[in-house]
C-alpha positions in Angstrom: -28.3 39.4 0.2 -26.4 36.4 0.1 -28.1 33.2 0.7 -26.0 30.5 2.3 -26.7 26.9 2.9 -25.6 25.3 6.0 -24.8 21.5 5.8 -23.8 18.5 8.3 -22.1 15.1 7.8 -25.6 12.6 9.4 -26.5 9.3 9.8 -22.9 8.3 11.0 -23.7 5.7 13.6 -25.1 2.0 12.8 -27.3 -0.3 14.6 -27.9 0.8 18.0 -24.7 3.1 18.1 -26.2 6.7 17.8 -23.2 8.8 16.4 -24.7 12.3 16.7 -28.1 14.1 17.6 -29.1 14.1 14.0 -32.5 14.9 15.0 -31.9 18.2 16.6 -29.1 19.3 14.0 -31.4 18.9 11.1 -33.8 21.4 12.6 -30.7 23.9 12.5 -29.1 23.2 8.7 -30.8 23.2 5.1 -28.3 20.3 3.8 -26.8 16.5 4.9 -24.6 14.5 4.0 -25.8 11.2 4.5 -23.4 8.3 4.9 -23.7 5.8 3.0 -23.0 2.4 4.8 -19.3 2.3 4.1 -17.5 4.6 6.8 -20.4 4.7 8.5 -24.4 3.9 8.7 -26.5 1.3 7.8 -30.0 0.9 5.7 -32.0 1.8 8.8 -29.8 4.5 10.0 -29.6 5.7 6.2 -33.9 5.4 6.1 -34.1 7.2 9.6 -31.8 9.8 8.2 -33.7 10.9 5.0 -37.1 10.2 6.4 -36.4 13.3 9.3 -34.6 15.4 6.7 -37.9 15.1 4.6 -39.8 15.7 7.9 -37.6 19.3 8.5 -37.4 20.0 4.6 -33.4 19.6 4.5 -32.1 18.5 1.2 -29.6 14.9 1.6 -27.3 14.1 -0.5 -24.0 11.3 0.1 -21.5 11.3 2.1 -19.0 9.0 0.4 -16.0 7.2 2.2 -13.5 4.4 2.3 -14.9 1.2 4.0 -13.6 1.7 7.0 -15.9 1.4 10.4 -13.6 0.7 12.9 -11.3 3.9 11.8 -14.7 5.7 11.0 -13.3 6.2 7.3 -9.8 8.1 8.1 -7.5 5.8 7.2 -6.3 5.7 3.5 -7.2 2.4 1.6 -5.1 1.8 -1.5 -7.4 1.6 -4.5 -7.3 2.0 -7.9 -9.3 4.1 -10.0 -12.0 1.7 -11.2 -12.4 0.8 -8.2 -12.9 4.3 -6.4 -14.9 4.9 -9.6 -17.4 1.8 -8.5 -17.0 2.2 -4.6 -18.6 6.0 -5.4 -21.7 4.9 -8.2 -22.2 1.6 -5.2 -22.7 4.2 -2.3 -24.1 7.0 -4.3 -26.8 3.8 -6.2 -27.5 2.9 -2.3 -28.4 6.2 -0.8 -30.7 7.0 -3.9 -32.9 4.0 -3.6 -33.5 4.7 0.8 -34.2 8.2 -0.3 -36.2 7.6 -2.9 -38.0 5.1 -0.6 -38.8 8.2 2.0 -40.0 10.5 -1.5 -36.7 12.4 -1.1 -34.1 12.3 -3.9 -30.7 13.3 -3.5 -29.6 16.7 -4.2 -25.5 16.3 -4.0 -22.1 14.5 -2.8 -19.1 14.8 -1.2 -16.4 12.8 0.3 -15.8 11.7 3.6 -12.1 11.7 6.0 -9.5 10.0 4.4 -10.9 9.9 0.9 -12.0 13.1 0.8 -8.6 14.3 1.8 -6.7 12.6 -0.8 -9.1 13.8 -3.1 -8.1 17.6 -2.4 -4.3 16.3 -3.5 -4.6 14.2 -5.9 -5.7 14.9 -9.2 -5.8 10.9 -10.0 -8.0 10.3 -6.9 -10.0 12.9 -7.4 -11.3 12.3 -11.1 -11.9 9.2 -10.3 -14.3 9.7 -7.8 -15.9 12.8 -9.6 -15.9 11.3 -12.9 -18.3 8.5 -11.3 -20.3 11.0 -10.1 -21.2 12.8 -13.2 -21.9 9.5 -14.6 -24.1 8.7 -12.1 -25.8 11.9 -12.5 -24.6 15.1 -14.1 -26.7 16.7 -12.1 -26.0 15.8 -8.9 -24.1 18.9 -7.2 -21.0 19.0 -5.5 -19.9 20.6 -2.5 -16.5 21.2 -2.6 -13.9 22.9 -0.4 -11.9 25.5 -2.5 -8.5 25.5 -3.2 -8.2 21.9 -3.5 -7.5 19.6 -6.6 -11.2 18.1 -6.2 -12.4 21.6 -6.9 -10.1 22.1 -9.9 -10.9 18.8 -11.5 -15.2 19.2 -10.7 -14.4 22.6 -12.7 -12.9 20.6 -15.7 -15.4 18.3 -15.1 -18.4 21.4 -15.4 -19.9 19.8 -12.5 -22.3 21.9 -10.4 -19.7 23.6 -7.4 -21.4 24.9 -3.9 -18.1 26.1 -2.1 -18.0 24.8 1.0 -16.5 26.6 4.0 -15.6 24.4 7.5 -16.4 27.2 10.0 -14.7 24.8 13.3 -11.4 24.0 11.3 -8.5 25.3 10.9 -6.7 25.7 7.2 -3.4 25.4 6.1 -1.6 28.1 4.0 -2.1 26.2 0.9 -6.2 26.6 2.1 -6.1 22.8 2.9 -7.4 21.9 6.1 -5.0 21.3 9.2 -4.9 17.9 10.1 -6.7 17.0 13.1 -3.6 16.1 15.3 -2.0 19.2 14.7 -2.6 22.1 17.7 -5.7 24.8 16.8 -6.9 22.4 14.3 -10.2 22.4 15.5 -12.1 25.6 16.8 -14.5 25.4 19.2 -14.4 29.3 20.6 -18.1 29.9 19.4 -17.2 33.7 19.2 -14.0 32.7 17.0 -16.4 30.9 14.9 -18.7 33.5 14.5 -15.9 36.1 13.7 -14.8 33.6 10.8 -18.2 33.2 9.6 -19.0 36.3 9.0 -15.7 37.5 7.4 -16.1 34.3 4.9 -19.7 35.7 3.9 -18.7 39.2 3.7 -15.1 39.7 2.6 -14.9 36.2 1.2 -11.6 35.6 3.0 -10.6 33.1 6.1 -6.9 33.8 7.9 -5.1 30.2 7.5 -2.7 28.9 10.8 0.3 31.0 10.0 -2.1 34.2 10.1 -2.0 34.2 6.4 -5.3 35.5 4.7 -6.9 33.2 2.0 -9.5 33.4 -0.8 -12.6 31.5 0.7 -15.7 31.4 -1.6 -18.6 30.5 0.0 -22.3 28.9 -0.8 -22.5 26.7 2.0 -21.1 26.2 5.5 -19.9 22.7 7.2 -21.0 21.8 10.6 -19.4 18.4 12.2 -21.9 16.9 14.0 -19.8 15.1 16.0 -17.9 18.5 17.6 -18.5 19.0 21.1 -21.2 21.4 21.6 -22.4 20.8 18.0 -25.9 22.2 17.9 -24.5 25.1 19.9 -22.3 25.9 16.9 -25.0 25.7 14.4 -26.7 28.4 16.2 -24.1 30.7 16.2 -23.0 29.9 13.1 -27.1 31.0 11.8 -27.2 33.8 13.7 -23.6 35.0 12.5 -24.9 34.7 8.5 -28.6 36.3 9.6 -26.4 39.9 11.7 -24.5 40.2 8.3 -27.8 40.7 6.1 -27.6 37.0 4.8 -30.3 34.0 4.1 -29.9 31.1 5.4 -31.5 28.3 2.6 -30.6 24.7 0.7 -28.7 25.2 -2.5 -30.8 22.7 -4.0 
């Protein structure tokens, strides 16, 4: 029986602004990627998310992004390798401190928005942020998109990799994510999401936007908390995994 984790990007509000229904989503997932105060989040939101995760027995990790709240971390910022390294360590340290204050510990990390997308194609960027991750805590797992530069760099650095599949995003023939502005990049049909999940779990394959088949190893399935209908999508993912004999459990 294959064990599948379900992860989601959470804690992406700040102050009185709420991005998604984190409380409900935390009852449906097994691992949370928590914004660390740069692209979103703040110390109160981080604490609330960690507390709710503890109540739901959900593992928490750091969702590291550019310091770009207005653009939600989706705009590229030109940083040196040292700046990328220290920016990553800064965010990991902030979330670890908050997590430990609630009795939780960090189990993993991944990268958000423009920073994550750049690490998919730029080995220099991937090396800077992943060396920072390893320096901070070599036991942290890296939740990674297969077929990317970041995945390959993580392998070279001997990081513990969790292969993440995006059920609601289209893939290019190269295995990268189709840009959000491209028609068909976001997949909202529950039946299509269900079919993609089951094929990835059973066959380790996904169909790219041009119709070609890609190898797609999957240890965890990502739910975007801000996608319309995210709660129903989470339920669809859970049931799809169970219907093919999979077991839902955290990777940590």
